[in-house]
DOGUGU-72687 format. One record per residue (C-alpha): residue number from 0; x, y, z. Coordinates in steps of 0.25 Angstrom, whole numbers. Example, Ala and Ser with C-alpha at 12.3 -4.5 7.8 and 13.67 -1.06 7.14 Angstrom:
2
+-----+-------+-------+-------+
: num :  east : north :    up :
+-----+-------+-------+-------+
:   0 :    49 :   -18 :    31 :
:   1 :    55 :    -4 :    29 :
+-----+-------+-------+-------+
END
This chain:
466
+-----+-------+-------+-------+
: num :  east : north :    up :
+-----+-------+-------+-------+
:   0 :     0 :     0 :     0 :
:   1 :     6 :    13 :    -4 :
:   2 :     7 :    26 :     4 :
:   3 :    -6 :    32 :    -2 :
:   4 :   -14 :    20 :     2 :
:   5 :    -8 :    20 :    16 :
:   6 :   -11 :    35 :    17 :
:   7 :   -25 :    33 :    12 :
:   8 :   -30 :    22 :    22 :
:   9 :   -21 :    27 :    33 :
:  10 :   -26 :    41 :    32 :
:  11 :   -41 :    36 :    32 :
:  12 :   -38 :    26 :    44 :
:  13 :   -32 :    38 :    53 :
:  14 :   -43 :    47 :    49 :
:  15 :   -54 :    37 :    53 :
:  16 :   -46 :    33 :    66 :
:  17 :   -46 :    48 :    70 :
:  18 :   -61 :    50 :    67 :
:  19 :   -64 :    38 :    76 :
:  20 :   -54 :    41 :    87 :
:  21 :   -57 :    50 :    99 :
:  22 :   -55 :    65 :    97 :
:  23 :   -43 :    70 :   105 :
:  24 :   -46 :    78 :   117 :
:  25 :   -48 :    93 :   114 :
:  26 :   -50 :    91 :    99 :
:  27 :   -64 :    93 :    92 :
:  28 :   -69 :    81 :    84 :
:  29 :   -69 :    90 :    72 :
:  30 :   -54 :    93 :    74 :
:  31 :   -51 :    78 :    76 :
:  32 :   -58 :    75 :    63 :
:  33 :   -51 :    85 :    55 :
:  34 :   -38 :    80 :    61 :
:  35 :   -41 :    66 :    55 :
:  36 :   -44 :    73 :    42 :
:  37 :   -31 :    80 :    42 :
:  38 :   -23 :    67 :    45 :
:  39 :   -31 :    60 :    34 :
:  40 :   -28 :    71 :    23 :
:  41 :   -14 :    72 :    28 :
:  42 :   -12 :    57 :    26 :
:  43 :   -18 :    57 :    13 :
:  44 :   -11 :    69 :     8 :
:  45 :     3 :    64 :    12 :
:  46 :     1 :    50 :     7 :
:  47 :    -7 :    55 :    -5 :
:  48 :   -17 :    44 :    -2 :
:  49 :   -27 :    52 :   -11 :
:  50 :   -23 :    63 :   -21 :
:  51 :   -20 :    76 :   -12 :
:  52 :   -32 :    83 :   -18 :
:  53 :   -42 :    72 :   -15 :
:  54 :   -37 :    72 :     0 :
:  55 :   -39 :    87 :     0 :
:  56 :   -54 :    85 :    -2 :
:  57 :   -56 :    78 :    11 :
:  58 :   -58 :    91 :    20 :
:  59 :   -71 :    94 :    11 :
:  60 :   -76 :    80 :    14 :
:  61 :   -72 :    78 :    28 :
:  62 :   -73 :    92 :    35 :
:  63 :   -88 :    94 :    33 :
:  64 :   -90 :    79 :    38 :
:  65 :   -82 :    82 :    50 :
:  66 :   -90 :    95 :    53 :
:  67 :   -78 :   104 :    53 :
:  68 :   -82 :   112 :    40 :
:  69 :   -94 :   112 :    31 :
:  70 :   -92 :   107 :    16 :
:  71 :   -93 :   122 :    12 :
:  72 :   -83 :   127 :    21 :
:  73 :   -73 :   116 :    18 :
:  74 :   -75 :   119 :     3 :
:  75 :   -71 :   133 :     5 :
:  76 :   -58 :   129 :    11 :
:  77 :   -54 :   123 :    -3 :
:  78 :   -52 :   137 :    -9 :
:  79 :   -42 :   147 :    -5 :
:  80 :   -35 :   159 :   -11 :
:  81 :   -22 :   151 :   -10 :
:  82 :   -29 :   141 :   -20 :
:  83 :   -29 :   151 :   -31 :
:  84 :   -15 :   155 :   -28 :
:  85 :   -11 :   140 :   -31 :
:  86 :   -20 :   140 :   -43 :
:  87 :   -14 :   153 :   -49 :
:  88 :     0 :   149 :   -46 :
:  89 :    -2 :   136 :   -54 :
:  90 :    -8 :   144 :   -66 :
:  91 :     4 :   153 :   -66 :
:  92 :    14 :   141 :   -65 :
:  93 :     7 :   134 :   -76 :
:  94 :     8 :   146 :   -85 :
:  95 :    23 :   147 :   -82 :
:  96 :    25 :   133 :   -85 :
:  97 :    17 :   134 :   -98 :
:  98 :    25 :   146 :  -103 :
:  99 :    38 :   140 :  -100 :
: 100 :    42 :   151 :   -91 :
: 101 :    47 :   142 :   -80 :
: 102 :    57 :   136 :   -89 :
: 103 :    62 :   149 :   -93 :
: 104 :    65 :   153 :   -79 :
: 105 :    72 :   140 :   -76 :
: 106 :    81 :   141 :   -88 :
: 107 :    85 :   155 :   -85 :
: 108 :    89 :   152 :   -71 :
: 109 :    96 :   139 :   -75 :
: 110 :   104 :   147 :   -86 :
: 111 :   110 :   154 :   -74 :
: 112 :   115 :   142 :   -66 :
: 113 :   130 :   145 :   -67 :
: 114 :   140 :   134 :   -69 :
: 115 :   140 :   127 :   -56 :
: 116 :   132 :   115 :   -52 :
: 117 :   127 :   123 :   -40 :
: 118 :   122 :   134 :   -49 :
: 119 :   114 :   124 :   -57 :
: 120 :   108 :   118 :   -45 :
: 121 :   104 :   132 :   -40 :
: 122 :    99 :   136 :   -54 :
: 123 :    90 :   124 :   -55 :
: 124 :    85 :   125 :   -41 :
: 125 :    83 :   140 :   -41 :
: 126 :    75 :   140 :   -54 :
: 127 :    67 :   128 :   -50 :
: 128 :    63 :   135 :   -36 :
: 129 :    60 :   149 :   -43 :
: 130 :    50 :   142 :   -53 :
: 131 :    44 :   134 :   -42 :
: 132 :    40 :   147 :   -35 :
: 133 :    29 :   149 :   -45 :
: 134 :    27 :   135 :   -51 :
: 135 :    24 :   121 :   -46 :
: 136 :    36 :   114 :   -40 :
: 137 :    33 :   101 :   -48 :
: 138 :    31 :   109 :   -61 :
: 139 :    45 :   116 :   -59 :
: 140 :    51 :   103 :   -56 :
: 141 :    46 :    97 :   -69 :
: 142 :    52 :   109 :   -76 :
: 143 :    65 :   110 :   -70 :
: 144 :    69 :    95 :   -68 :
: 145 :    70 :    92 :   -83 :
: 146 :    78 :   105 :   -85 :
: 147 :    88 :   100 :   -73 :
: 148 :    89 :    86 :   -80 :
: 149 :    92 :    92 :   -93 :
: 150 :   103 :   100 :   -87 :
: 151 :   109 :    88 :   -80 :
: 152 :   108 :    80 :   -93 :
: 153 :   116 :    91 :  -100 :
: 154 :   127 :    90 :   -89 :
: 155 :   129 :    75 :   -91 :
: 156 :   120 :    69 :   -80 :
: 157 :   115 :    56 :   -83 :
: 158 :   101 :    51 :   -81 :
: 159 :    98 :    46 :   -67 :
: 160 :   110 :    52 :   -61 :
: 161 :   108 :    56 :   -47 :
: 162 :   121 :    60 :   -41 :
: 163 :   126 :    75 :   -40 :
: 164 :   119 :    86 :   -48 :
: 165 :   108 :    78 :   -55 :
: 166 :   101 :    74 :   -42 :
: 167 :   104 :    88 :   -35 :
: 168 :    98 :    96 :   -47 :
: 169 :    86 :    87 :   -49 :
: 170 :    83 :    87 :   -34 :
: 171 :    86 :   102 :   -34 :
: 172 :    76 :   105 :   -44 :
: 173 :    65 :    97 :   -37 :
: 174 :    68 :   103 :   -23 :
: 175 :    69 :   117 :   -29 :
: 176 :    55 :   116 :   -35 :
: 177 :    50 :   113 :   -21 :
: 178 :    58 :   124 :   -14 :
: 179 :    55 :   134 :   -24 :
: 180 :    40 :   132 :   -22 :
: 181 :    41 :   137 :    -8 :
: 182 :    45 :   151 :   -13 :
: 183 :    31 :   156 :   -17 :
: 184 :    17 :   153 :   -13 :
: 185 :    14 :   148 :   -27 :
: 186 :    27 :   140 :   -27 :
: 187 :    20 :   127 :   -22 :
: 188 :     5 :   123 :   -20 :
: 189 :    10 :   119 :    -6 :
: 190 :    13 :   134 :    -3 :
: 191 :     0 :   139 :    -6 :
: 192 :    -7 :   128 :     1 :
: 193 :     1 :   131 :    13 :
: 194 :    -2 :   146 :    13 :
: 195 :   -17 :   143 :    12 :
: 196 :   -17 :   134 :    24 :
: 197 :    -8 :   143 :    32 :
: 198 :   -18 :   154 :    29 :
: 199 :   -30 :   145 :    32 :
: 200 :   -24 :   140 :    45 :
: 201 :   -16 :   152 :    51 :
: 202 :   -22 :   164 :    44 :
: 203 :    -9 :   167 :    38 :
: 204 :    -9 :   172 :    23 :
: 205 :     3 :   168 :    16 :
: 206 :     4 :   177 :     3 :
: 207 :    13 :   175 :    -9 :
: 208 :    23 :   185 :    -4 :
: 209 :    23 :   179 :    10 :
: 210 :    26 :   165 :     5 :
: 211 :    38 :   170 :    -3 :
: 212 :    44 :   177 :     9 :
: 213 :    45 :   164 :    16 :
: 214 :    47 :   155 :     3 :
: 215 :    57 :   162 :    -5 :
: 216 :    68 :   162 :     6 :
: 217 :    66 :   147 :     8 :
: 218 :    67 :   145 :    -7 :
: 219 :    80 :   154 :    -8 :
: 220 :    86 :   146 :     3 :
: 221 :    81 :   132 :     0 :
: 222 :    86 :   131 :   -14 :
: 223 :   101 :   133 :   -11 :
: 224 :    99 :   124 :     1 :
: 225 :    93 :   113 :    -7 :
: 226 :   104 :   114 :   -18 :
: 227 :   114 :   113 :    -7 :
: 228 :   108 :   101 :    -1 :
: 229 :   106 :    94 :   -15 :
: 230 :   120 :    97 :   -19 :
: 231 :   126 :    91 :    -6 :
: 232 :   117 :    79 :    -7 :
: 233 :   119 :    76 :   -21 :
: 234 :   134 :    80 :   -20 :
: 235 :   134 :    89 :   -31 :
: 236 :   148 :    95 :   -34 :
: 237 :   153 :   107 :   -42 :
: 238 :   157 :   103 :   -56 :
: 239 :   149 :    90 :   -56 :
: 240 :   140 :    95 :   -67 :
: 241 :   143 :   103 :   -80 :
: 242 :   133 :   114 :   -78 :
: 243 :   138 :   121 :   -91 :
: 244 :   135 :   109 :   -99 :
: 245 :   121 :   107 :   -93 :
: 246 :   117 :   122 :   -95 :
: 247 :   116 :   119 :  -110 :
: 248 :   104 :   110 :  -106 :
: 249 :    96 :   121 :   -99 :
: 250 :    93 :   128 :  -112 :
: 251 :    89 :   143 :  -115 :
: 252 :    76 :   149 :  -113 :
: 253 :    68 :   153 :  -125 :
: 254 :    63 :   167 :  -127 :
: 255 :    51 :   170 :  -118 :
: 256 :    38 :   167 :  -124 :
: 257 :    26 :   176 :  -125 :
: 258 :    19 :   167 :  -114 :
: 259 :    30 :   169 :  -105 :
: 260 :    31 :   184 :  -107 :
: 261 :    16 :   185 :  -104 :
: 262 :    17 :   176 :   -91 :
: 263 :    28 :   184 :   -85 :
: 264 :    21 :   196 :   -81 :
: 265 :     9 :   188 :   -76 :
: 266 :    18 :   180 :   -67 :
: 267 :    25 :   193 :   -62 :
: 268 :    12 :   199 :   -60 :
: 269 :     7 :   188 :   -51 :
: 270 :    20 :   187 :   -43 :
: 271 :    20 :   202 :   -41 :
: 272 :     5 :   202 :   -37 :
: 273 :     8 :   191 :   -26 :
: 274 :    20 :   199 :   -21 :
: 275 :    13 :   212 :   -21 :
: 276 :     0 :   207 :   -16 :
: 277 :     1 :   214 :    -2 :
: 278 :     3 :   227 :   -10 :
: 279 :   -10 :   224 :   -19 :
: 280 :   -19 :   220 :    -7 :
: 281 :   -22 :   234 :    -1 :
: 282 :   -28 :   238 :   -14 :
: 283 :   -38 :   227 :   -15 :
: 284 :   -49 :   222 :    -7 :
: 285 :   -45 :   213 :     5 :
: 286 :   -42 :   199 :     1 :
: 287 :   -44 :   203 :   -14 :
: 288 :   -30 :   198 :   -18 :
: 289 :   -23 :   185 :   -14 :
: 290 :   -11 :   177 :   -20 :
: 291 :   -21 :   168 :   -26 :
: 292 :   -29 :   179 :   -33 :
: 293 :   -16 :   185 :   -39 :
: 294 :   -13 :   171 :   -44 :
: 295 :   -26 :   169 :   -50 :
: 296 :   -25 :   183 :   -57 :
: 297 :   -12 :   179 :   -63 :
: 298 :   -18 :   166 :   -68 :
: 299 :   -30 :   173 :   -75 :
: 300 :   -19 :   181 :   -83 :
: 301 :   -13 :   168 :   -87 :
: 302 :   -26 :   164 :   -93 :
: 303 :   -28 :   177 :  -100 :
: 304 :   -14 :   182 :  -105 :
: 305 :   -11 :   175 :  -119 :
: 306 :     2 :   168 :  -120 :
: 307 :     5 :   173 :  -135 :
: 308 :     0 :   160 :  -142 :
: 309 :   -15 :   163 :  -141 :
: 310 :   -17 :   157 :  -128 :
: 311 :   -16 :   162 :  -113 :
: 312 :    -4 :   159 :  -104 :
: 313 :   -12 :   148 :   -97 :
: 314 :   -24 :   140 :  -102 :
: 315 :   -33 :   132 :   -93 :
: 316 :   -28 :   119 :   -98 :
: 317 :   -14 :   122 :   -92 :
: 318 :   -20 :   129 :   -80 :
: 319 :   -28 :   117 :   -76 :
: 320 :   -15 :   110 :   -72 :
: 321 :   -15 :   119 :   -59 :
: 322 :   -14 :   111 :   -46 :
: 323 :   -29 :   109 :   -44 :
: 324 :   -26 :    97 :   -34 :
: 325 :   -17 :   106 :   -26 :
: 326 :   -27 :   117 :   -25 :
: 327 :   -38 :   107 :   -20 :
: 328 :   -28 :   101 :   -10 :
: 329 :   -25 :   115 :    -5 :
: 330 :   -40 :   117 :    -3 :
: 331 :   -40 :   104 :     5 :
: 332 :   -29 :   108 :    14 :
: 333 :   -37 :   121 :    17 :
: 334 :   -50 :   113 :    20 :
: 335 :   -42 :   104 :    30 :
: 336 :   -36 :   116 :    36 :
: 337 :   -50 :   122 :    38 :
: 338 :   -54 :   109 :    45 :
: 339 :   -42 :   109 :    54 :
: 340 :   -46 :   123 :    59 :
: 341 :   -61 :   122 :    59 :
: 342 :   -61 :   109 :    67 :
: 343 :   -52 :   114 :    78 :
: 344 :   -40 :   105 :    74 :
: 345 :   -31 :   116 :    72 :
: 346 :   -34 :   122 :    86 :
: 347 :   -32 :   108 :    92 :
: 348 :   -18 :   107 :    85 :
: 349 :   -14 :   120 :    90 :
: 350 :   -17 :   116 :   105 :
: 351 :   -10 :   103 :   103 :
: 352 :     3 :   110 :    97 :
: 353 :     3 :   121 :   108 :
: 354 :    15 :   114 :   116 :
: 355 :    23 :   118 :   104 :
: 356 :    21 :   133 :   108 :
: 357 :    34 :   132 :   116 :
: 358 :    42 :   128 :   104 :
: 359 :    49 :   139 :    96 :
: 360 :    41 :   141 :    83 :
: 361 :    53 :   139 :    74 :
: 362 :    55 :   125 :    80 :
: 363 :    41 :   122 :    77 :
: 364 :    42 :   127 :    63 :
: 365 :    54 :   118 :    61 :
: 366 :    47 :   106 :    66 :
: 367 :    35 :   109 :    58 :
: 368 :    43 :   112 :    45 :
: 369 :    50 :    98 :    47 :
: 370 :    37 :    91 :    49 :
: 371 :    31 :    97 :    36 :
: 372 :    44 :    94 :    28 :
: 373 :    43 :    80 :    33 :
: 374 :    28 :    78 :    29 :
: 375 :    30 :    85 :    15 :
: 376 :    41 :    74 :    12 :
: 377 :    30 :    64 :    12 :
: 378 :    17 :    72 :     8 :
: 379 :    15 :    82 :    -3 :
: 380 :    18 :    96 :     0 :
: 381 :     4 :   101 :    -1 :
: 382 :    -1 :    90 :     8 :
: 383 :     9 :    93 :    18 :
: 384 :     5 :   108 :    18 :
: 385 :   -10 :   105 :    19 :
: 386 :    -8 :    95 :    30 :
: 387 :     2 :   102 :    39 :
: 388 :    -1 :   117 :    38 :
: 389 :   -15 :   116 :    45 :
: 390 :    -8 :   110 :    57 :
: 391 :     2 :   122 :    57 :
: 392 :    -9 :   131 :    62 :
: 393 :   -11 :   123 :    74 :
: 394 :     4 :   123 :    77 :
: 395 :     4 :   139 :    75 :
: 396 :    -8 :   140 :    85 :
: 397 :    -2 :   131 :    95 :
: 398 :    13 :   136 :    95 :
: 399 :    10 :   151 :    92 :
: 400 :    21 :   150 :    82 :
: 401 :    23 :   159 :    70 :
: 402 :    12 :   155 :    60 :
: 403 :    20 :   160 :    48 :
: 404 :    32 :   151 :    53 :
: 405 :    24 :   138 :    54 :
: 406 :    15 :   140 :    42 :
: 407 :    26 :   144 :    32 :
: 408 :    36 :   133 :    38 :
: 409 :    25 :   122 :    36 :
: 410 :    21 :   128 :    22 :
: 411 :    36 :   128 :    17 :
: 412 :    39 :   115 :    23 :
: 413 :    28 :   108 :    16 :
: 414 :    35 :   109 :     2 :
: 415 :    49 :   106 :     8 :
: 416 :    51 :    91 :     6 :
: 417 :    62 :    86 :    -3 :
: 418 :    66 :    72 :     1 :
: 419 :    56 :    63 :    -7 :
: 420 :    54 :    62 :   -22 :
: 421 :    39 :    61 :   -20 :
: 422 :    39 :    73 :   -11 :
: 423 :    36 :    83 :   -21 :
: 424 :    34 :    84 :   -36 :
: 425 :    48 :    90 :   -39 :
: 426 :    54 :    79 :   -31 :
: 427 :    47 :    68 :   -39 :
: 428 :    51 :    75 :   -52 :
: 429 :    65 :    76 :   -48 :
: 430 :    65 :    61 :   -44 :
: 431 :    60 :    57 :   -57 :
: 432 :    72 :    62 :   -64 :
: 433 :    81 :    50 :   -59 :
: 434 :    92 :    60 :   -54 :
: 435 :    89 :    59 :   -39 :
: 436 :    93 :    49 :   -30 :
: 437 :    83 :    47 :   -19 :
: 438 :    92 :    46 :    -7 :
: 439 :    98 :    60 :   -12 :
: 440 :    84 :    66 :   -13 :
: 441 :    80 :    61 :     1 :
: 442 :    93 :    66 :     7 :
: 443 :    93 :    80 :     0 :
: 444 :    78 :    81 :     3 :
: 445 :    80 :    78 :    17 :
: 446 :    91 :    88 :    19 :
: 447 :    83 :    99 :    12 :
: 448 :    71 :    95 :    21 :
: 449 :    79 :    97 :    33 :
: 450 :    85 :   110 :    29 :
: 451 :    71 :   115 :    25 :
: 452 :    66 :   115 :    39 :
: 453 :    75 :   126 :    45 :
: 454 :    75 :   133 :    31 :
: 455 :    60 :   134 :    30 :
: 456 :    58 :   138 :    45 :
: 457 :    70 :   147 :    45 :
: 458 :    66 :   155 :    33 :
: 459 :    51 :   156 :    38 :
: 460 :    55 :   161 :    52 :
: 461 :    65 :   171 :    46 :
: 462 :    55 :   177 :    36 :
: 463 :    45 :   177 :    47 :
: 464 :    54 :   185 :    56 :
: 465 :    57 :   195 :    44 :
+-----+-------+-------+-------+
END
């Protein structure tokens, strides 16, 4: 029996046992029932017993039957302004991919990699991370991994070779795609989901600019840290690869197309509006503009502006590739979070965690970050964020710790898992190349996981102080 079957029946067994068991002292029946639902969903999400989106539908079925919320109230939780940020960001990313602008940026950066192996690593990882801030991590890996393989082949690397630069470069692309996704709120669906849950549970609004203030420093420090670890684990030495010979495989960018020239101002307009939102808000009705509404406004332009060939920059057949499943799962996480709050489970957790109030908040944040990183190695990033972040509210209430520190640390940690080939889309794509030895990936991923704990907490704590 595989893990998904074990998770399915095991989750149901625990769920039924909890519903039949006596309710713990001081807890309401509704809170105990929601705790059982939370464990069931967490188990099914982590083992992928059912498609993630299907599991996300459980709150709509269970919460009304438990008497926690009406079906109408639960249905409202499946929509949020953050949902439209995910959707608009996906439309923008799909247009960047269709026009080929992503490849142009990558080639421009790679052409300036210098003559050293270290420069080649940083160029690949830097360009991957940069693109990953506005596009799907998996999409960027699909684009950049073949380019990396072409460069390795031009330098004389044989198929299936894992030692030295080949393993380091391919892992570097995959890891950089995940790290770069932390830089902006639209860099990964996990970020937007985490921001939505934080606002729901703690009342803290994380805007595009706010996320960048915490995310960009982590990316800027994380990429060279990752490159250092990979080069040590893979024992990459200077002069072990002919960079100049390999550069011939990179190629040269073609002249910019009409579609690209028309996409650039729309892209800059959306980014500018996200950054300048605090300056725009005073001139509009309260709540009249959000990151999501800016993303949708930019998306509408994509469907209206012609690309120079008689069609718009984006058509619905292409836009329909948006991550609808992720959007629905996001709604399921919000619905579950609402159930945790309304049932009194969040308040009960807060009281249970009260003894931690004597522990320094940074120590708590380090332990929380380590726990989330451990979980995300075995569960999807989105599932980890959806399952863990509702508990953070109780932790903050109990300890009196800085909600920004706890919430942002957990949010960032949900995407910081690098050990397993199956842990993320980019890891799986890199593993499929045959240039990665599993023991080296586990070792490099473990070291990066450990280094990420103080990196994430330290950056968030310092930015919070500033």
